[in-house]
C-alpha positions as a printed NumPy array, in Angstrom:
array([[114.746,  73.109, 148.764],
       [116.468,  70.024, 150.116],
       [119.321,  72.15 , 151.43 ],
       [116.916,  74.356, 153.354],
       [115.302,  71.337, 154.938],
       [118.673,  69.946, 156.131],
       [119.64 ,  73.311, 157.595],
       [116.402,  73.59 , 159.588],
       [116.886,  70.045, 160.94 ],
       [120.423,  70.854, 162.172],
       [119.199,  74.019, 163.889],
       [116.404,  72.179, 165.706],
       [118.782,  69.423, 166.814],
       [121.189,  71.933, 168.298],
       [118.415,  73.745, 170.12 ],
       [117.181,  70.491, 171.551],
       [120.626,  69.624, 172.953],
       [121.038,  73.106, 174.364],
       [117.719,  72.924, 176.221],
       [118.062,  69.385, 177.658],
       [121.669,  69.444, 178.901],
       [121.295,  72.022, 181.744],
       [118.065,  70.438, 182.914],
       [119.733,  67.075, 183.171],
       [122.58 ,  68.565, 185.219],
       [120.195,  70.382, 187.529],
       [118.134,  67.281, 188.123],
       [121.26 ,  65.241, 188.806],
       [122.613,  67.787, 191.266],
       [119.301,  68.047, 193.056],
       [119.021,  64.306, 193.463],
       [122.528,  64.12 , 194.941],
       [122.147,  67.017, 197.374],
       [118.543,  66.262, 198.525],
       [118.344,  65.329, 202.233],
       [117.512,  61.694, 202.988],
       [114.608,  60.826, 205.297],
       [115.557,  58.295, 207.942],
       [112.838,  55.939, 209.316],
       [111.464,  57.111, 212.659],
       [111.241,  54.53 , 215.499],
       [107.684,  54.135, 216.699],
       [108.272,  51.633, 219.536],
       [109.749,  51.863, 223.016],
       [112.855,  50.054, 224.116],
       [112.423,  46.864, 226.125],
       [112.94 ,  47.379, 229.825],
       [115.71 ,  45.323, 231.3  ],
       [114.539,  42.842, 233.923],
       [115.709,  43.762, 237.385],
       [117.506,  41.133, 239.365],
       [115.826,  39.737, 242.447],
       [112.259,  40.315, 241.212],
       [110.113,  37.491, 239.907],
       [107.847,  37.95 , 236.964],
       [104.3  ,  38.598, 238.061],
       [101.934,  35.948, 236.765],
       [ 98.422,  37.027, 235.803],
       [ 95.839,  36.009, 238.375],
       [ 93.26 ,  33.531, 237.081],
       [ 89.769,  34.916, 236.784],
       [ 87.284,  33.283, 239.117],
       [ 83.933,  32.886, 237.425],
       [ 80.892,  32.59 , 239.602],
       [ 78.774,  29.514, 238.97 ],
       [ 75.317,  30.263, 237.716],
       [ 72.468,  28.541, 239.441],
       [ 70.245,  27.784, 236.479],
       [ 67.378,  26.484, 238.616],
       [ 67.378,  29.387, 241.076],
       [ 63.672,  30.097, 241.75 ],
       [ 64.48 ,  33.576, 243.092],
       [ 65.357,  34.816, 239.602],
       [ 62.712,  36.692, 237.663],
       [ 62.998,  34.062, 234.901],
       [ 65.09 ,  30.946, 234.197],
       [ 68.177,  31.165, 231.993],
       [ 67.366,  30.974, 228.29 ],
       [ 63.595,  30.846, 228.821],
       [ 60.762,  33.354, 228.858],
       [ 59.334,  32.859, 232.357],
       [ 58.823,  30.276, 235.07 ],
       [ 55.152,  29.707, 234.242],
       [ 53.027,  30.521, 231.176],
       [ 50.31 ,  33.141, 231.521],
       [ 47.969,  31.873, 228.796],
       [ 46.495,  28.444, 228.114],
       [ 48.137,  28.272, 224.673],
       [ 51.929,  28.713, 224.597],
       [ 55.138,  27.325, 223.102],
       [ 56.505,  24.708, 225.484],
       [ 60.139,  25.318, 224.495],
       [ 60.004,  28.798, 226.084],
       [ 59.092,  27.512, 229.571],
       [ 60.486,  24.905, 231.996],
       [ 59.081,  21.386, 231.793],
       [ 56.321,  20.893, 234.383],
       [ 57.033,  18.273, 237.053],
       [ 54.084,  16.121, 238.134],
       [ 53.308,  13.947, 241.104],
       [ 53.508,  10.233, 240.077],
       [ 49.798,   9.592, 240.627],
       [ 48.854,  12.691, 238.605],
       [ 51.174,  11.677, 235.756],
       [ 49.712,   8.15 , 235.569],
       [ 46.185,   9.572, 235.506],
       [ 47.207,  11.878, 232.634],
       [ 48.599,   8.926, 230.65 ],
       [ 45.292,   7.099, 231.013],
       [ 43.408,  10.173, 229.764],
       [ 45.778,  10.52 , 226.792],
       [ 44.962,   6.936, 225.783],
       [ 41.225,   7.591, 225.918],
       [ 41.469,  10.802, 223.904],
       [ 43.739,   9.249, 221.253],
       [ 41.769,   5.96 , 220.998],
       [ 44.99 ,   3.945, 221.228],
       [ 45.617,   0.44 , 222.572],
       [ 44.525,   0.227, 226.206],
       [ 47.121,  -2.417, 227.195],
       [ 50.167,  -0.601, 225.863],
       [ 53.372,  -0.645, 227.905],
       [ 54.355,   2.077, 230.37 ],
       [ 58.049,   3.033, 230.447],
       [ 60.198,   4.666, 233.112],
       [ 63.216,   6.718, 231.996],
       [ 65.792,   7.519, 234.697],
       [ 68.935,   9.645, 234.597],
       [ 71.436,   8.756, 237.337],
       [ 74.172,  10.721, 239.085],
       [ 77.053,   8.226, 238.873],
       [ 79.616,  10.352, 240.766],
       [ 81.289,   9.08 , 243.925],
       [ 84.237,  10.39 , 245.939],
       [ 86.795,  12.449, 244.016],
       [ 86.992,  11.168, 240.422],
       [ 85.444,   7.73 , 240.957],
       [ 82.093,   6.743, 239.492],
       [ 79.549,   3.976, 239.798],
       [ 80.1  ,   1.366, 237.099],
       [ 77.155,   0.707, 234.752],
       [ 75.212,  -2.248, 236.113],
       [ 72.55 ,  -4.802, 235.227],
       [ 69.968,  -5.93 , 237.755],
       [ 66.988,  -8.269, 237.988],
       [ 64.078,  -7.593, 240.356],
       [ 60.781,  -9.182, 241.276],
       [ 57.999,  -6.778, 240.368],
       [ 55.04 ,  -6.884, 242.772],
       [ 52.694,  -7.083, 239.777],
       [ 54.017,  -9.006, 236.78 ],
       [ 53.81 ,  -7.649, 233.242],
       [ 53.487, -11.027, 231.544],
       [ 52.166, -14.436, 232.436],
       [ 54.839, -16.353, 230.518],
       [ 57.815, -17.739, 232.435],
       [ 61.303, -16.787, 231.255],
       [ 63.366, -19.539, 229.652],
       [ 66.342, -20.308, 231.897],
       [ 69.332, -22.488, 230.979],
       [ 71.461, -23.981, 233.762],
       [ 75.071, -25.096, 233.228],
       [ 76.017, -27.767, 235.765],
       [ 77.822, -31.095, 235.636],
       [ 76.703, -32.07 , 239.134],
       [ 73.961, -34.679, 238.931],
       [ 72.195, -33.491, 242.097],
       [ 72.164, -29.844, 241.007],
       [ 70.977, -30.819, 237.539],
       [ 68.116, -32.802, 239.048],
       [ 67.08 , -29.844, 241.24 ],
       [ 67.112, -27.554, 238.211],
       [ 64.903, -29.921, 236.213],
       [ 62.451, -30.215, 239.097],
       [ 62.324, -26.397, 239.3  ],
       [ 61.179, -26.192, 235.656],
       [ 64.433, -24.989, 234.107],
       [ 64.121, -24.904, 230.315],
       [ 67.533, -26.518, 229.667],
       [ 69.957, -28.277, 232.005],
       [ 73.339, -29.702, 231.077],
       [ 77.078, -29.395, 231.118],
       [ 79.744, -29.031, 228.465],
       [ 77.561, -30.701, 225.821],
       [ 75.276, -27.625, 225.695],
       [ 78.075, -25.26 , 224.6  ],
       [ 78.052, -26.31 , 220.942],
       [ 74.246, -26.271, 220.84 ],
       [ 74.236, -22.673, 222.082],
       [ 76.849, -21.696, 219.48 ],
       [ 74.732, -23.283, 216.72 ],
       [ 71.548, -21.522, 217.965],
       [ 69.894, -24.855, 218.632],
       [ 69.285, -23.783, 222.233],
       [ 68.213, -20.243, 223.178],
       [ 67.158, -18.885, 226.558],
       [ 66.334, -15.592, 228.265],
       [ 68.827, -16.167, 231.095],
       [ 71.912, -18.375, 231.425],
       [ 72.875, -19.619, 234.898],
       [ 75.984, -21.541, 235.906],
       [ 77.711, -23.027, 238.927],
       [ 81.29 , -21.859, 239.711],
       [ 82.864, -25.256, 238.866],
       [ 81.973, -25.083, 235.172],
       [ 82.884, -21.445, 234.478],
       [ 86.336, -22.313, 233.06 ],
       [ 84.694, -24.344, 230.284],
       [ 82.266, -21.605, 229.199],
       [ 84.817, -19.178, 227.691],
       [ 83.832, -20.041, 224.064],
       [ 80.376, -18.566, 224.788],
       [ 81.566, -15.076, 225.79 ],
       [ 81.321, -13.551, 222.316],
       [ 78.087, -15.39 , 221.609],
       [ 76.142, -14.505, 224.753],
       [ 77.825, -11.149, 225.498],
       [ 75.633,  -9.435, 228.121],
       [ 73.814, -12.687, 228.904],
       [ 77.036, -14.52 , 229.756],
       [ 76.928, -15.76 , 233.397],
       [ 78.621, -13.32 , 235.8  ],
       [ 78.847, -12.899, 239.546],
       [ 77.817,  -9.231, 239.353],
       [ 74.545, -10.135, 237.671],
       [ 73.815, -12.926, 240.126],
       [ 73.811, -15.597, 237.415],
       [ 76.705, -17.57 , 238.944],
       [ 76.165, -19.353, 242.243],
       [ 75.605, -22.567, 244.128],
       [ 71.999, -21.986, 245.206],
       [ 70.284, -23.118, 242.013],
       [ 66.765, -22.978, 243.462],
       [ 67.086, -19.343, 244.575],
       [ 68.518, -18.24 , 241.226],
       [ 65.793, -20.041, 239.28 ],
       [ 63.077, -18.495, 241.425],
       [ 64.433, -15.024, 240.65 ],
       [ 65.138, -15.344, 236.932],
       [ 62.065, -17.335, 235.91 ],
       [ 59.757, -14.451, 236.84 ],
       [ 62.263, -11.604, 237.292],
       [ 62.378,  -8.302, 235.404],
       [ 65.769,  -7.189, 234.085],
       [ 66.952,  -3.624, 233.489],
       [ 70.378,  -2.147, 232.762],
       [ 72.271,   1.154, 232.642],
       [ 72.89 ,   2.384, 229.097],
       [ 74.952,   5.329, 227.784],
       [ 76.784,   5.634, 231.111],
       [ 73.886,   6.959, 233.219],
       [ 70.464,   6.223, 231.66 ],
       [ 67.899,   3.517, 232.418],
       [ 64.884,   2.909, 230.179],
       [ 62.669,   0.044, 231.297],
       [ 59.043,  -1.008, 231.138],
       [ 57.237,  -1.086, 234.466],
       [ 53.572,  -1.834, 233.729],
       [ 50.755,  -1.812, 231.204],
       [ 48.399,   1.137, 230.964],
       [ 45.3  ,  -0.877, 231.885],
       [ 46.737,  -1.826, 235.295],
       [ 45.375,   0.001, 238.373],
       [ 47.291,   3.057, 239.494],
       [ 48.346,   1.365, 242.753],
       [ 49.979,  -1.488, 240.818],
       [ 51.911,   0.889, 238.556],
       [ 53.124,   2.902, 241.553],
       [ 54.215,  -0.277, 243.366],
       [ 56.269,  -1.464, 240.37 ],
       [ 57.808,   1.985, 239.993],
       [ 58.802,   2.07 , 243.646],
       [ 60.36 ,  -1.407, 243.42 ],
       [ 62.592,  -0.455, 240.487],
       [ 63.673,   2.928, 241.894],
       [ 64.409,   1.379, 245.297],
       [ 66.543,  -1.322, 243.67 ],
       [ 68.413,   1.272, 241.577],
       [ 69.266,   3.324, 244.672],
       [ 70.999,   0.335, 246.302],
       [ 73.945,   0.721, 243.898],
       [ 75.143,   3.987, 245.481],
       [ 75.269,   5.06 , 249.157],
       [ 72.607,   7.606, 250.095],
       [ 75.188,   9.898, 251.752],
       [ 76.293,  11.07 , 248.281],
       [ 72.892,  12.609, 247.664],
       [ 69.989,  11.614, 245.401],
       [ 71.018,   8.932, 242.913],
       [ 68.144,   9.681, 240.51 ],
       [ 68.58 ,  13.095, 238.895],
       [ 65.575,  12.989, 236.574],
       [ 62.598,  10.66 , 236.066],
       [ 60.219,  10.556, 233.096],
       [ 57.194,   8.314, 232.61 ],
       [ 55.482,   7.683, 229.288],
       [ 53.431,   5.119, 227.418],
       [ 54.117,   3.665, 223.985],
       [ 52.068,   6.379, 222.221],
       [ 52.195,   9.368, 224.583],
       [ 54.596,  12.167, 225.407],
       [ 56.991,  11.962, 228.348],
       [ 55.969,  13.485, 231.675],
       [ 58.572,  14.556, 234.23 ],
       [ 58.093,  13.054, 237.685],
       [ 58.836,  14.155, 241.214],
       [ 60.141,  10.824, 242.547],
       [ 61.324,  12.147, 245.909],
       [ 58.897,   9.863, 247.75 ],
       [ 60.63 ,   6.768, 246.316],
       [ 64.209,   7.808, 247.167],
       [ 65.822,   6.507, 250.378],
       [ 66.905,   8.947, 253.062],
       [ 70.302,   9.023, 254.759],
       [ 68.778,   7.789, 258.033],
       [ 67.459,   4.658, 256.316],
       [ 70.971,   3.743, 255.186]])
């Protein structure tokens, strides 16, 4: 039985060799004689640059400027329409209404009555200025002090005068200056023993006031602000009852101009005084200096103003 099993195994092994050997040769021959596929080029050859011809540069695209405030359009850019049709609407879908100054002040007074708020709250004027001049120059941010026709407060501003001249010091004391002195006041100011709303100085003592620059900062006496000069009486008259405003964030002015209980004529007069003083810092030939004006009270919303009547004309310059 074992012999039969060995015989069958030998026969099967021989058959297996006989079947596999030709197949292996055929497969080997086929793989050697099969044609090879070369990669096909799918791009064009680069053209050689001809001598004497310059490379053509692409022309820049000229984009037309969009006039966002063009009233001839059927609707403003990004908004629904120029005017709402209904009495109830979302304000963000329509342009802000622009009011005449007298109408805006009357609306602020009505807001106070409807809201039952304080009747003597402050009224603020928010201006945005066009600081551009010729070419790339701009108007530098400035600080100014004006005399309002109708004062907001009855208290007199505290004014300190730096002067070592005995005659000038005597004039300052007679004009009701809060503090008058020379170099001895420097340490008192640094120690907060003496504080004032405005600091005035004569030109002779300016070299000794350098230690106060970091302490006083914007209140430090400067020629541009009109706080350095020889005419002590004129400076005291201005700064004792003057109203100060300044340009912030490069082109914005936010200042109080009146209280809400004042008559409309008084509020308009104070507004005109401030806008007229602002416009003196740029020539009128460059166009309107005030780009946008907003008036509001301490508890009301802001109302956009048409302040064209307060702006100077080119002929006036």
